[in-house]
N, CA, C and O atoms as CSV, one atom per row, in Angstrom:
chain,resi,resn,atom,element,x,y,z
A,1,MET,N,N,-13.944,12.034,24.875
A,1,MET,CA,C,-13.868,10.071,25.275
A,1,MET,C,C,-12.344,10.092,24.530
A,1,MET,O,O,-11.414,9.626,25.189
A,2,ASN,N,N,-12.227,10.311,23.966
A,2,ASN,CA,C,-10.477,9.330,23.083
A,2,ASN,C,C,-9.479,9.177,23.183
A,2,ASN,O,O,-8.708,8.333,22.726
A,3,ASP,N,N,-9.264,10.837,24.452
A,3,ASP,CA,C,-7.831,11.330,24.872
A,3,ASP,C,C,-8.412,10.599,26.715
A,3,ASP,O,O,-8.187,11.265,27.725
A,4,GLN,N,N,-8.952,9.550,26.769
A,4,GLN,CA,C,-9.340,9.245,28.006
A,4,GLN,C,C,-8.459,7.962,28.610
A,4,GLN,O,O,-8.144,7.892,29.798
A,5,PHE,N,N,-8.217,7.269,27.921
A,5,PHE,CA,C,-7.339,5.806,28.195
A,5,PHE,C,C,-5.738,5.976,28.656
A,5,PHE,O,O,-4.798,6.617,28.187
A,6,PRO,N,N,-5.898,5.052,29.846
A,6,PRO,CA,C,-4.421,4.543,30.246
A,6,PRO,C,C,-3.162,4.496,28.925
A,6,PRO,O,O,-3.832,3.947,28.049
A,7,ALA,N,N,-2.718,4.575,28.721
A,7,ALA,CA,C,-1.664,4.631,27.279
A,7,ALA,C,C,-0.819,6.165,27.020
A,7,ALA,O,O,-0.997,6.992,26.125
A,8,GLU,N,N,0.114,6.175,28.121
A,8,GLU,CA,C,1.136,7.600,29.074
A,8,GLU,C,C,-0.470,8.789,28.436
A,8,GLU,O,O,-0.274,9.620,27.550
A,9,TRP,N,N,-1.388,8.675,28.855
A,9,TRP,CA,C,-2.463,9.183,29.267
A,9,TRP,C,C,-1.623,11.414,29.925
A,9,TRP,O,O,-2.117,12.477,29.550
A,10,ASP,N,N,-0.416,11.255,30.855
A,10,ASP,CA,C,0.000,11.992,31.011
A,10,ASP,C,C,0.716,13.314,30.071
A,10,ASP,O,O,0.631,14.533,30.215
A,11,LEU,N,N,1.713,12.148,28.689
A,11,LEU,CA,C,1.357,13.292,27.965
A,11,LEU,C,C,0.494,13.926,26.799
A,11,LEU,O,O,0.641,14.843,25.991
A,12,GLU,N,N,-0.356,13.106,27.067
A,12,GLU,CA,C,-1.830,13.851,26.181
A,12,GLU,C,C,-2.413,15.107,27.010
A,12,GLU,O,O,-2.832,16.143,26.496
A,13,ARG,N,N,-2.357,14.796,28.509
A,13,ARG,CA,C,-2.890,15.636,28.972
A,13,ARG,C,C,-2.158,17.257,28.742
A,13,ARG,O,O,-2.694,18.359,28.629
A,14,ALA,N,N,-0.914,16.898,28.735
A,14,ALA,CA,C,-0.211,17.736,28.790
A,14,ALA,C,C,-0.411,19.020,28.098
A,14,ALA,O,O,-0.370,20.169,28.538
A,15,ARG,N,N,-0.669,18.504,26.755
A,15,ARG,CA,C,-0.704,19.259,25.579
A,15,ARG,C,C,-1.934,19.785,25.555
A,15,ARG,O,O,-2.091,20.926,25.122
A,16,ASN,N,N,-3.125,18.941,26.072
A,16,ASN,CA,C,-4.739,19.389,25.690
A,16,ASN,C,C,-5.360,20.329,26.348
A,16,ASN,O,O,-4.564,20.922,27.076
A,17,PRO,N,N,-6.398,20.719,26.417
A,17,PRO,CA,C,-7.196,21.668,27.139
A,17,PRO,C,C,-7.375,20.743,28.303
A,17,PRO,O,O,-7.446,19.520,28.424
A,18,LYS,N,N,-7.427,21.901,29.223
A,18,LYS,CA,C,-7.809,21.402,30.799
A,18,LYS,C,C,-8.996,21.510,31.242
A,18,LYS,O,O,-9.305,21.008,32.323
A,19,VAL,N,N,-9.804,22.136,30.538
A,19,VAL,CA,C,-10.919,22.551,31.004
A,19,VAL,C,C,-12.336,21.733,29.937
A,19,VAL,O,O,-12.229,21.735,28.710
A,20,PRO,N,N,-12.972,21.404,30.297
A,20,PRO,CA,C,-14.121,21.018,29.583
A,20,PRO,C,C,-14.193,21.073,28.046
A,20,PRO,O,O,-13.239,21.848,27.979
A,21,GLY,N,N,-14.428,20.949,27.146
A,21,GLY,CA,C,-14.655,21.335,25.582
A,21,GLY,C,C,-15.082,20.387,24.692
A,21,GLY,O,O,-14.962,19.189,24.949
A,22,PRO,N,N,-15.692,20.890,23.413
A,22,PRO,CA,C,-16.005,19.911,22.269
A,22,PRO,C,C,-14.766,18.973,21.443
A,22,PRO,O,O,-14.841,18.235,20.461
A,23,ARG,N,N,-13.537,19.398,22.382
A,23,ARG,CA,C,-12.652,18.337,21.711
A,23,ARG,C,C,-11.288,17.760,22.354
A,23,ARG,O,O,-11.318,17.821,23.583
A,24,ASP,N,N,-10.304,17.309,21.914
A,24,ASP,CA,C,-9.153,17.230,22.837
A,24,ASP,C,C,-9.126,17.218,24.256
A,24,ASP,O,O,-8.011,17.161,24.773
A,25,TYR,N,N,-10.863,17.292,25.536
A,25,TYR,CA,C,-10.448,16.898,26.491
A,25,TYR,C,C,-10.129,15.985,27.520
A,25,TYR,O,O,-11.331,15.814,27.719
A,26,GLY,N,N,-9.808,15.532,28.029
A,26,GLY,CA,C,-9.142,14.332,28.384
A,26,GLY,C,C,-9.495,13.636,30.019
A,26,GLY,O,O,-9.163,12.557,30.509
A,27,GLY,N,N,-10.462,15.000,30.674
A,27,GLY,CA,C,-10.538,14.635,31.664
A,27,GLY,C,C,-9.674,14.822,32.614
A,27,GLY,O,O,-8.569,15.325,32.409
A,28,GLU,N,N,-10.191,14.341,34.028
A,28,GLU,CA,C,-8.532,14.724,35.754
A,28,GLU,C,C,-8.017,13.796,35.619
A,28,GLU,O,O,-7.085,13.551,36.385
A,29,SER,N,N,-8.375,12.849,34.590
A,29,SER,CA,C,-7.662,11.303,35.239
A,29,SER,C,C,-8.065,10.538,34.087
A,29,SER,O,O,-8.824,11.174,33.356
A,30,PRO,N,N,-7.683,8.891,33.533
A,30,PRO,CA,C,-7.521,8.480,32.942
A,30,PRO,C,C,-8.500,7.311,33.181
A,30,PRO,O,O,-8.060,6.319,33.763
A,31,LEU,N,N,-10.032,7.347,32.709
A,31,LEU,CA,C,-10.806,6.588,32.646
A,31,LEU,C,C,-11.247,7.251,33.484
A,31,LEU,O,O,-10.598,6.962,34.490
A,32,SER,N,N,-12.156,8.180,33.790
A,32,SER,CA,C,-12.661,8.548,34.505
A,32,SER,C,C,-14.062,9.383,33.897
A,32,SER,O,O,-14.801,10.140,34.526
A,33,GLU,N,N,-14.139,9.010,32.601
A,33,GLU,CA,C,-15.539,9.307,32.102
A,33,GLU,C,C,-16.428,8.193,32.143
A,33,GLU,O,O,-15.795,7.139,32.203
A,34,PRO,N,N,-17.635,8.047,32.133
A,34,PRO,CA,C,-18.748,6.909,31.950
A,34,PRO,C,C,-18.721,6.101,30.769
A,34,PRO,O,O,-19.158,4.951,30.785
A,35,GLU,N,N,-18.218,6.649,29.711
A,35,GLU,CA,C,-18.135,6.242,28.160
A,35,GLU,C,C,-16.881,5.716,28.484
A,35,GLU,O,O,-16.803,4.631,29.060
A,36,ALA,N,N,-16.039,6.266,28.223
A,36,ALA,CA,C,-14.431,5.428,28.530
A,36,ALA,C,C,-14.990,4.526,29.396
A,36,ALA,O,O,-15.726,3.634,28.974
A,37,ILE,N,N,-14.742,4.644,30.492
A,37,ILE,CA,C,-15.195,3.464,31.638
A,37,ILE,C,C,-16.129,2.082,31.329
A,37,ILE,O,O,-15.915,0.989,31.853
A,38,ALA,N,N,-17.270,2.390,30.311
A,38,ALA,CA,C,-17.978,1.195,30.040
A,38,ALA,C,C,-17.601,0.558,28.883
A,38,ALA,O,O,-18.133,-0.490,28.519
A,39,MET,N,N,-16.293,1.381,27.977
A,39,MET,CA,C,-15.697,0.555,26.221
A,39,MET,C,C,-14.760,0.189,26.931
A,39,MET,O,O,-14.578,-0.987,26.615
A,40,ALA,N,N,-14.044,0.467,27.703
A,40,ALA,CA,C,-12.959,-0.414,29.040
A,40,ALA,C,C,-13.482,-1.721,29.480
A,40,ALA,O,O,-12.955,-2.741,29.037
A,41,ASP,N,N,-14.570,-1.799,30.395
A,41,ASP,CA,C,-14.620,-2.953,30.721
A,41,ASP,C,C,-15.416,-3.748,29.649
A,41,ASP,O,O,-15.191,-4.941,29.854
A,42,LEU,N,N,-16.156,-3.605,28.713
A,42,LEU,CA,C,-15.940,-4.144,27.541
A,42,LEU,C,C,-15.277,-5.097,26.857
A,42,LEU,O,O,-15.567,-6.234,26.483
A,43,THR,N,N,-14.097,-4.237,26.748
A,43,THR,CA,C,-12.908,-4.941,25.615
A,43,THR,C,C,-12.616,-5.510,26.925
A,43,THR,O,O,-12.371,-6.602,26.412
A,44,ARG,N,N,-12.415,-5.744,28.238
A,44,ARG,CA,C,-12.174,-6.975,29.421
A,44,ARG,C,C,-13.027,-7.905,29.136
A,44,ARG,O,O,-12.590,-9.035,28.916
A,45,ARG,N,N,-14.131,-7.705,29.086
A,45,ARG,CA,C,-15.104,-8.567,29.191
A,45,ARG,C,C,-14.789,-9.581,27.876
A,45,ARG,O,O,-14.511,-10.778,27.955
A,46,ARG,N,N,-14.909,-8.777,26.654
A,46,ARG,CA,C,-14.630,-9.526,25.454
A,46,ARG,C,C,-13.573,-10.136,25.033
A,46,ARG,O,O,-13.544,-11.234,24.478
A,47,ASP,N,N,-12.467,-9.277,25.345
A,47,ASP,CA,C,-11.165,-10.214,25.398
A,47,ASP,C,C,-10.753,-10.066,23.556
A,47,ASP,O,O,-10.494,-11.021,22.823
A,48,PHE,N,N,-10.789,-8.861,23.219
A,48,PHE,CA,C,-10.903,-8.650,21.639
A,48,PHE,C,C,-9.614,-9.499,20.807
A,48,PHE,O,O,-8.541,-9.769,21.347
A,49,ALA,N,N,-9.844,-9.723,19.891
A,49,ALA,CA,C,-8.476,-10.193,19.299
A,49,ALA,C,C,-8.077,-9.021,18.327
A,49,ALA,O,O,-7.145,-9.379,17.607
A,50,ARG,N,N,-8.534,-7.605,18.059
A,50,ARG,CA,C,-7.983,-6.386,17.593
A,50,ARG,C,C,-9.495,-5.981,17.806
A,50,ARG,O,O,-10.536,-6.535,18.162
A,51,VAL,N,N,-9.059,-4.675,17.386
A,51,VAL,CA,C,-9.877,-3.689,17.501
A,51,VAL,C,C,-10.390,-2.193,16.428
A,51,VAL,O,O,-10.038,-1.199,17.062
A,52,LEU,N,N,-10.865,-1.890,15.490
A,52,LEU,CA,C,-11.147,-0.570,15.075
A,52,LEU,C,C,-11.514,0.492,15.431
A,52,LEU,O,O,-12.467,0.728,14.688
A,53,ALA,N,N,-11.380,1.384,16.149
A,53,ALA,CA,C,-11.965,2.854,16.479
A,53,ALA,C,C,-12.140,3.366,15.639
A,53,ALA,O,O,-11.114,3.772,15.092
A,54,PHE,N,N,-13.652,3.760,14.850
A,54,PHE,CA,C,-13.591,4.823,13.910
A,54,PHE,C,C,-14.170,6.315,14.334
A,54,PHE,O,O,-15.237,6.603,14.875
A,55,HIS,N,N,-13.423,6.893,14.033
A,55,HIS,CA,C,-13.624,8.390,14.239
A,55,HIS,C,C,-13.794,9.268,12.224
A,55,HIS,O,O,-13.973,8.835,11.086
A,56,THR,N,N,-13.616,10.455,12.798
A,56,THR,CA,C,-14.364,11.248,11.899
A,56,THR,C,C,-12.980,12.156,11.295
A,56,THR,O,O,-12.614,12.886,12.216
A,57,GLN,N,N,-12.322,12.302,10.380
A,57,GLN,CA,C,-11.837,13.417,9.960
A,57,GLN,C,C,-10.306,13.259,9.681
A,57,GLN,O,O,-9.340,13.478,10.413
A,58,GLY,N,N,-10.411,12.694,8.053
A,58,GLY,CA,C,-8.770,12.386,7.959
A,58,GLY,C,C,-8.476,11.423,6.510
A,58,GLY,O,O,-7.697,11.761,5.618
A,59,GLU,N,N,-9.233,10.257,6.522
A,59,GLU,CA,C,-8.849,10.109,5.465
A,59,GLU,C,C,-7.511,8.649,6.078
A,59,GLU,O,O,-6.766,8.025,5.322
A,60,VAL,N,N,-7.568,8.557,6.952
A,60,VAL,CA,C,-6.076,8.399,7.412
A,60,VAL,C,C,-6.128,7.334,8.064
A,60,VAL,O,O,-7.050,7.541,8.854
A,61,ILE,N,N,-5.440,5.545,8.396
A,61,ILE,CA,C,-5.374,4.471,9.432
A,61,ILE,C,C,-4.441,4.791,10.309
A,61,ILE,O,O,-3.312,5.016,9.873
A,62,TYR,N,N,-4.660,4.868,11.523
A,62,TYR,CA,C,-3.699,5.013,12.275
A,62,TYR,C,C,-3.270,3.404,12.751
A,62,TYR,O,O,-4.208,2.607,12.760
A,63,TRP,N,N,-2.231,3.008,13.053
A,63,TRP,CA,C,-2.089,1.548,13.157
A,63,TRP,C,C,-1.019,1.509,14.807
A,63,TRP,O,O,-1.556,0.677,15.539
A,64,GLY,N,N,0.029,2.030,15.401
A,64,GLY,CA,C,1.134,1.532,15.795
A,64,GLY,C,C,0.628,2.519,17.079
A,64,GLY,O,O,-0.114,3.500,17.130
A,65,PHE,N,N,1.511,1.663,18.224
A,65,PHE,CA,C,1.526,3.058,19.198
A,65,PHE,C,C,2.871,2.533,19.965
A,65,PHE,O,O,2.754,1.383,20.389
A,66,GLU,N,N,4.086,3.144,20.213
A,66,GLU,CA,C,5.383,3.032,20.938
A,66,GLU,C,C,5.891,1.716,20.571
A,66,GLU,O,O,6.248,0.990,21.499
A,67,ASN,N,N,6.012,1.159,19.025
A,67,ASN,CA,C,6.135,0.049,18.775
A,67,ASN,C,C,5.929,-0.956,19.391
A,67,ASN,O,O,6.710,-1.905,19.462
A,68,LEU,N,N,4.582,-0.852,20.046
A,68,LEU,CA,C,4.386,-2.260,20.898
A,68,LEU,C,C,3.435,-3.605,20.227
A,68,LEU,O,O,3.377,-4.805,20.497
A,69,GLU,N,N,2.643,-2.584,19.069
A,69,GLU,CA,C,1.679,-3.441,17.949
A,69,GLU,C,C,2.288,-4.759,17.690
A,69,GLU,O,O,3.497,-4.592,17.531
A,70,PRO,N,N,1.914,-6.156,17.568
A,70,PRO,CA,C,2.298,-7.265,17.008
A,70,PRO,C,C,2.868,-6.720,15.599
A,70,PRO,O,O,2.724,-5.557,15.222
A,71,PRO,N,N,3.520,-7.709,14.896
A,71,PRO,CA,C,4.003,-7.689,13.236
A,71,PRO,C,C,2.419,-7.670,12.588
A,71,PRO,O,O,1.765,-6.627,12.589
A,72,GLU,N,N,2.156,-8.298,12.317
A,72,GLU,CA,C,0.637,-8.741,11.871
A,72,GLU,C,C,-0.213,-7.800,11.697
A,72,GLU,O,O,-1.116,-7.849,10.863
A,73,THR,N,N,0.066,-6.569,12.707
A,73,THR,CA,C,-0.905,-5.202,11.939
A,73,THR,C,C,-0.198,-4.425,11.002
A,73,THR,O,O,-0.533,-3.269,11.263
A,74,GLU,N,N,0.268,-4.414,10.445
A,74,GLU,CA,C,1.227,-3.481,9.553
A,74,GLU,C,C,0.709,-4.459,8.472
A,74,GLU,O,O,0.816,-3.686,7.520
A,75,VAL,N,N,0.300,-5.423,8.011
A,75,VAL,CA,C,0.007,-6.531,6.878
A,75,VAL,C,C,-1.588,-5.674,7.025
A,75,VAL,O,O,-2.056,-4.988,6.116
A,76,LEU,N,N,-2.388,-5.946,8.632
A,76,LEU,CA,C,-3.723,-5.517,8.599
A,76,LEU,C,C,-4.135,-4.103,7.612
A,76,LEU,O,O,-4.688,-3.901,6.531
A,77,ALA,N,N,-3.573,-3.387,8.580
A,77,ALA,CA,C,-3.326,-1.490,8.075
A,77,ALA,C,C,-3.452,-1.596,6.751
A,77,ALA,O,O,-4.473,-1.107,6.268
A,78,ASN,N,N,-2.265,-2.386,5.648
A,78,ASN,CA,C,-1.948,-2.480,4.491
A,78,ASN,C,C,-3.366,-3.040,3.737
A,78,ASN,O,O,-3.587,-2.535,2.636
A,79,GLU,N,N,-3.995,-3.683,4.058
A,79,GLU,CA,C,-5.029,-4.269,3.642
A,79,GLU,C,C,-6.331,-3.199,3.896
A,79,GLU,O,O,-7.197,-2.983,3.048
A,80,PHE,N,N,-6.288,-2.651,5.085
A,80,PHE,CA,C,-7.437,-1.889,5.574
A,80,PHE,C,C,-7.241,-0.755,3.991
A,80,PHE,O,O,-8.193,-0.563,3.235
A,81,SER,N,N,-6.134,-0.261,3.809
A,81,SER,CA,C,-5.701,0.996,3.109
A,81,SER,C,C,-6.314,0.546,2.124
A,81,SER,O,O,-7.467,0.872,1.839
A,82,ARG,N,N,-5.295,-0.623,1.193
A,82,ARG,CA,C,-5.678,-1.011,0.049
A,82,ARG,C,C,-7.691,-1.124,-0.409
A,82,ARG,O,O,-8.163,-0.588,-1.411
A,83,VAL,N,N,-8.389,-1.805,0.453
A,83,VAL,CA,C,-9.991,-1.685,-0.113
A,83,VAL,C,C,-10.593,-0.502,0.546
A,83,VAL,O,O,-11.822,-0.478,0.608
A,84,SER,N,N,-9.659,0.857,1.239
A,84,SER,CA,C,-10.047,1.915,1.308
A,84,SER,C,C,-10.030,3.124,0.786
A,84,SER,O,O,-10.953,3.934,0.698
A,85,ASP,N,N,-8.488,3.240,0.306
A,85,ASP,CA,C,-7.680,4.026,-0.126
A,85,ASP,C,C,-7.105,5.209,1.073
A,85,ASP,O,O,-6.299,6.125,0.907
A,86,TYR,N,N,-7.605,4.933,1.904
A,86,TYR,CA,C,-6.960,6.157,3.345
A,86,TYR,C,C,-5.342,5.893,3.088
A,86,TYR,O,O,-4.825,5.300,2.141
A,87,GLU,N,N,-4.761,6.468,4.132
A,87,GLU,CA,C,-3.909,6.332,4.155
A,87,GLU,C,C,-3.104,5.881,5.372
A,87,GLU,O,O,-3.217,6.528,6.413
A,88,PRO,N,N,-2.108,4.566,5.305
A,88,PRO,CA,C,-1.743,4.086,6.956
A,88,PRO,C,C,-1.165,4.847,7.145
A,88,PRO,O,O,-0.786,5.514,6.182
A,89,VAL,N,N,-0.766,5.195,8.414
A,89,VAL,CA,C,0.112,5.752,9.152
A,89,VAL,C,C,0.634,4.966,10.771
A,89,VAL,O,O,-0.105,4.954,11.756
A,90,GLN,N,N,1.707,4.499,10.752
A,90,GLN,CA,C,1.705,3.907,11.696
A,90,GLN,C,C,1.837,5.174,13.503
A,90,GLN,O,O,1.567,4.740,14.624
A,91,THR,N,N,2.016,5.747,13.391
A,91,THR,CA,C,2.424,6.675,14.318
A,91,THR,C,C,2.496,8.205,14.801
A,91,THR,O,O,3.405,8.914,14.371
A,92,ILE,N,N,1.756,8.600,15.493
A,92,ILE,CA,C,2.101,10.416,15.066
A,92,ILE,C,C,2.085,11.199,16.249
A,92,ILE,O,O,1.712,12.372,16.271
A,93,GLY,N,N,2.588,10.400,17.480
A,93,GLY,CA,C,3.069,10.954,18.492
A,93,GLY,C,C,1.723,11.624,19.483
A,93,GLY,O,O,1.647,12.669,20.128
A,94,SER,N,N,0.717,10.461,19.252
A,94,SER,CA,C,-0.990,10.958,19.939
A,94,SER,C,C,-0.345,10.054,21.120
A,94,SER,O,O,0.651,9.331,21.083
A,95,TYR,N,N,-1.123,10.295,22.041
A,95,TYR,CA,C,-1.380,9.203,22.944
A,95,TYR,C,C,-3.036,9.340,23.636
A,95,TYR,O,O,-3.884,10.195,23.382
A,96,ALA,N,N,-3.133,7.913,24.788
A,96,ALA,CA,C,-4.444,8.194,25.161
A,96,ALA,C,C,-5.756,7.454,24.628
A,96,ALA,O,O,-6.698,7.092,25.334
A,97,GLY,N,N,-5.613,7.273,23.003
A,97,GLY,CA,C,-6.434,6.781,22.840
A,97,GLY,C,C,-6.944,5.312,22.498
A,97,GLY,O,O,-6.037,4.718,21.915
A,98,TYR,N,N,-7.933,4.616,22.634
A,98,TYR,CA,C,-8.435,3.417,22.657
A,98,TYR,C,C,-7.512,2.481,22.159
A,98,TYR,O,O,-7.383,1.335,22.591
A,99,LYS,N,N,-6.921,2.953,21.310
A,99,LYS,CA,C,-6.027,1.812,20.684
A,99,LYS,C,C,-4.869,1.855,21.200
A,99,LYS,O,O,-4.133,0.872,21.297
A,100,ASP,N,N,-4.551,3.177,21.641
A,100,ASP,CA,C,-2.733,2.944,22.441
A,100,ASP,C,C,-3.701,2.137,23.509
A,100,ASP,O,O,-3.309,1.018,23.837
A,101,TRP,N,N,-4.380,2.404,23.821
A,101,TRP,CA,C,-4.309,1.489,25.195
A,101,TRP,C,C,-4.278,0.042,24.854
A,101,TRP,O,O,-3.451,-0.648,25.450
A,102,PHE,N,N,-5.097,-0.540,23.941
A,102,PHE,CA,C,-5.752,-1.097,23.768
A,102,PHE,C,C,-4.084,-2.269,23.646
A,102,PHE,O,O,-3.618,-3.175,24.337
A,103,ILE,N,N,-3.590,-1.404,22.088
A,103,ILE,CA,C,-2.319,-2.097,21.892
A,103,ILE,C,C,-1.124,-2.115,22.936
A,103,ILE,O,O,-0.188,-2.878,22.698
A,104,GLN,N,N,-1.089,-1.261,24.170
A,104,GLN,CA,C,-0.329,-1.406,25.006
A,104,GLN,C,C,-0.694,-2.078,26.000
A,104,GLN,O,O,0.311,-2.273,26.682
A,105,ASP,N,N,-1.994,-2.762,26.679
A,105,ASP,CA,C,-2.271,-3.602,27.813
A,105,ASP,C,C,-2.666,-5.279,27.135
A,105,ASP,O,O,-2.985,-6.272,27.788
A,106,TRP,N,N,-2.514,-5.158,25.648
A,106,TRP,CA,C,-2.936,-6.381,24.572
A,106,TRP,C,C,-2.079,-6.853,24.072
A,106,TRP,O,O,-1.735,-8.018,24.269
A,107,ARG,N,N,-1.628,-6.207,23.444
A,107,ARG,CA,C,-0.206,-6.224,22.279
A,107,ARG,C,C,-1.068,-7.237,21.259
A,107,ARG,O,O,-0.973,-8.429,20.970
A,108,ARG,N,N,-1.896,-6.223,20.893
A,108,ARG,CA,C,-3.083,-7.247,19.705
A,108,ARG,C,C,-3.184,-6.078,19.034
A,108,ARG,O,O,-3.063,-5.028,19.665
A,109,PRO,N,N,-3.452,-6.064,17.480
A,109,PRO,CA,C,-3.734,-5.013,16.540
A,109,PRO,C,C,-4.719,-4.317,16.657
A,109,PRO,O,O,-5.859,-4.706,16.403
A,110,GLY,N,N,-4.441,-3.268,17.029
A,110,GLY,CA,C,-4.874,-1.789,17.147
A,110,GLY,C,C,-5.679,-0.769,16.229
A,110,GLY,O,O,-5.052,-0.650,15.176
A,111,PHE,N,N,-6.713,-0.067,16.228
A,111,PHE,CA,C,-6.556,0.917,14.235
A,111,PHE,C,C,-7.457,2.141,14.857
A,111,PHE,O,O,-8.431,1.939,15.580
A,112,THR,N,N,-6.987,3.449,14.467
A,112,THR,CA,C,-8.066,4.740,14.275
A,112,THR,C,C,-8.591,4.576,13.139
A,112,THR,O,O,-7.521,4.462,12.541
A,113,ILE,N,N,-9.175,4.494,12.527
A,113,ILE,CA,C,-9.562,4.737,11.013
A,113,ILE,C,C,-10.300,6.290,10.976
A,113,ILE,O,O,-11.478,6.289,11.334
A,114,GLU,N,N,-9.811,7.394,10.643
A,114,GLU,CA,C,-10.276,8.803,10.846
A,114,GLU,C,C,-10.953,8.588,9.182
A,114,GLU,O,O,-10.199,8.319,8.247
A,115,LEU,N,N,-12.362,8.739,9.003
A,115,LEU,CA,C,-13.170,8.587,7.894
A,115,LEU,C,C,-14.024,10.041,7.254
A,115,LEU,O,O,-14.628,10.756,8.054
A,116,GLY,N,N,-14.011,10.275,6.234
A,116,GLY,CA,C,-13.937,11.394,5.879
A,116,GLY,C,C,-12.571,11.870,5.889
A,116,GLY,O,O,-11.462,11.403,6.147
A,117,LYS,N,N,-13.386,13.702,5.263
A,117,LYS,CA,C,-12.776,14.512,5.349
A,117,LYS,C,C,-13.483,15.930,5.387
A,117,LYS,O,O,-14.432,16.270,4.680
A,118,GLY,N,N,-12.905,16.615,6.252
A,118,GLY,CA,C,-13.496,18.053,5.868
A,118,GLY,C,C,-13.628,18.609,7.303
A,118,GLY,O,O,-12.907,18.022,8.110
A,119,THR,N,N,-14.286,19.477,7.737
A,119,THR,CA,C,-14.368,20.223,9.762
A,119,THR,C,C,-15.333,19.470,9.921
A,119,THR,O,O,-16.057,18.981,9.053
A,120,ASN,N,N,-15.389,19.310,11.435
A,120,ASN,CA,C,-16.224,18.561,12.505
A,120,ASN,C,C,-16.854,19.477,12.336
A,120,ASN,O,O,-16.593,20.398,11.562
A,121,PRO,N,N,-17.756,19.373,13.012
A,121,PRO,CA,C,-18.658,17.854,12.548
A,121,PRO,C,C,-18.778,17.896,11.347
A,121,PRO,O,O,-18.893,19.008,10.832
A,122,LEU,N,N,-18.795,16.253,10.197
A,122,LEU,CA,C,-18.760,16.432,9.434
A,122,LEU,C,C,-20.136,16.156,8.691
A,122,LEU,O,O,-20.995,15.458,9.230
A,123,PRO,N,N,-20.344,16.792,7.284
A,123,PRO,CA,C,-22.451,17.388,6.755
A,123,PRO,C,C,-22.173,16.040,6.880
A,123,PRO,O,O,-21.110,15.452,7.076
A,124,LEU,N,N,-23.815,15.474,6.668
A,124,LEU,CA,C,-24.333,14.373,6.628
A,124,LEU,C,C,-24.257,13.838,5.291
A,124,LEU,O,O,-24.380,12.620,5.158
A,125,THR,N,N,-24.016,14.794,3.972
A,125,THR,CA,C,-23.870,14.532,2.862
A,125,THR,C,C,-22.852,13.791,3.006
A,125,THR,O,O,-23.341,12.664,3.091
A,126,GLN,N,N,-21.623,13.684,3.099
A,126,GLN,CA,C,-20.397,12.703,2.821
A,126,GLN,C,C,-21.023,11.323,3.426
A,126,GLN,O,O,-20.432,10.289,3.116
A,127,PHE,N,N,-22.187,11.223,4.277
A,127,PHE,CA,C,-22.158,9.330,4.614
A,127,PHE,C,C,-22.522,8.773,3.522
A,127,PHE,O,O,-21.963,7.681,3.624
A,128,ALA,N,N,-23.085,8.762,2.523
A,128,ALA,CA,C,-23.201,7.623,1.536
A,128,ALA,C,C,-21.545,7.312,0.971
A,128,ALA,O,O,-20.991,6.214,1.019
A,129,GLU,N,N,-21.012,8.458,0.490
A,129,GLU,CA,C,-19.419,8.365,0.191
A,129,GLU,C,C,-18.456,7.662,1.036
A,129,GLU,O,O,-17.561,6.997,0.515
A,130,ILE,N,N,-18.613,7.792,2.706
A,130,ILE,CA,C,-17.552,7.732,3.582
A,130,ILE,C,C,-18.062,5.970,3.719
A,130,ILE,O,O,-17.089,5.227,3.847
A,131,TYR,N,N,-19.185,5.383,3.709
A,131,TYR,CA,C,-19.891,4.533,3.874
A,131,TYR,C,C,-19.108,3.537,3.097
A,131,TYR,O,O,-18.493,2.549,3.500
A,132,GLU,N,N,-19.295,4.107,1.646
A,132,GLU,CA,C,-18.627,3.455,0.698
A,132,GLU,C,C,-16.983,3.060,1.049
A,132,GLU,O,O,-16.318,2.055,0.797
A,133,GLU,N,N,-16.782,3.861,1.489
A,133,GLU,CA,C,-15.644,4.400,1.609
A,133,GLU,C,C,-14.734,3.407,2.460
A,133,GLU,O,O,-13.597,3.128,2.077
A,134,ALA,N,N,-15.393,2.773,3.874
A,134,ALA,CA,C,-15.153,2.570,4.766
A,134,ALA,C,C,-15.703,0.654,4.747
A,134,ALA,O,O,-15.095,-0.227,5.357
A,135,LEU,N,N,-16.760,0.469,4.025
A,135,LEU,CA,C,-17.285,-0.940,4.074
A,135,LEU,C,C,-16.212,-1.759,3.262
A,135,LEU,O,O,-16.596,-2.925,3.166
A,136,GLY,N,N,-14.974,-1.547,2.631
A,136,GLY,CA,C,-13.633,-2.321,2.906
A,136,GLY,C,C,-13.379,-2.954,3.777
A,136,GLY,O,O,-13.305,-4.165,3.986
A,137,ILE,N,N,-13.168,-1.671,4.584
A,137,ILE,CA,C,-12.748,-2.093,5.790
A,137,ILE,C,C,-13.068,-2.871,6.829
A,137,ILE,O,O,-12.276,-3.478,7.549
A,138,PHE,N,N,-14.294,-2.849,6.906
A,138,PHE,CA,C,-15.603,-3.771,8.010
A,138,PHE,C,C,-15.320,-4.679,7.398
A,138,PHE,O,O,-14.939,-5.689,7.990
A,139,LEU,N,N,-15.398,-4.652,6.065
A,139,LEU,CA,C,-14.459,-6.261,5.743
A,139,LEU,C,C,-13.708,-7.291,6.175
A,139,LEU,O,O,-13.747,-8.402,6.704
A,140,ALA,N,N,-12.817,-6.225,5.606
A,140,ALA,CA,C,-11.807,-6.923,5.215
A,140,ALA,C,C,-11.704,-6.891,7.279
A,140,ALA,O,O,-11.255,-7.913,7.797
A,141,GLY,N,N,-11.916,-6.312,7.743
A,141,GLY,CA,C,-11.614,-6.799,9.310
A,141,GLY,C,C,-12.267,-8.395,9.319
A,141,GLY,O,O,-11.537,-9.336,9.627
A,142,LEU,N,N,-13.263,-8.542,9.064
A,142,LEU,CA,C,-13.411,-10.071,9.206
A,142,LEU,C,C,-13.169,-11.067,8.352
A,142,LEU,O,O,-13.637,-12.192,8.524
A,143,TYR,N,N,-12.462,-10.766,7.415
A,143,TYR,CA,C,-11.959,-12.077,6.808
A,143,TYR,C,C,-10.829,-11.889,6.811
A,143,TYR,O,O,-10.379,-11.810,5.668
A,144,LEU,N,N,-9.764,-11.717,7.960
A,144,LEU,CA,C,-8.472,-11.476,8.085
A,144,LEU,C,C,-8.182,-12.178,9.593
A,144,LEU,O,O,-7.050,-12.158,10.076
């Protein structure tokens, strides 16, 4: 679902699988899948000030897209990093994600936060540790 958004979708499609599978399949076109459509519709209706997309694995906070993010995004990313010990990374050359689309179309802060480490799916035994690491991010998202 995360490779389904109209933010350089063609670039992501070119390097990802062309048939449905457990990961990295972006569909036949942007926003073609019901889950992505629902997220896009909700985002348009609610007009969020920022978005935080939680994924699993990597203990990384991705916070940029094509240098379109506003300057305060880095401040937020650094605070999320401080409270979680996750590494803030501005960009990785990945496209078509929810936060990418949000940054591109709204020019507001967007983040993809990769919780935990290991092989997906992460084991449930990591839940308590991941929750403790992410709690600071949840709270910082409210007080910033």
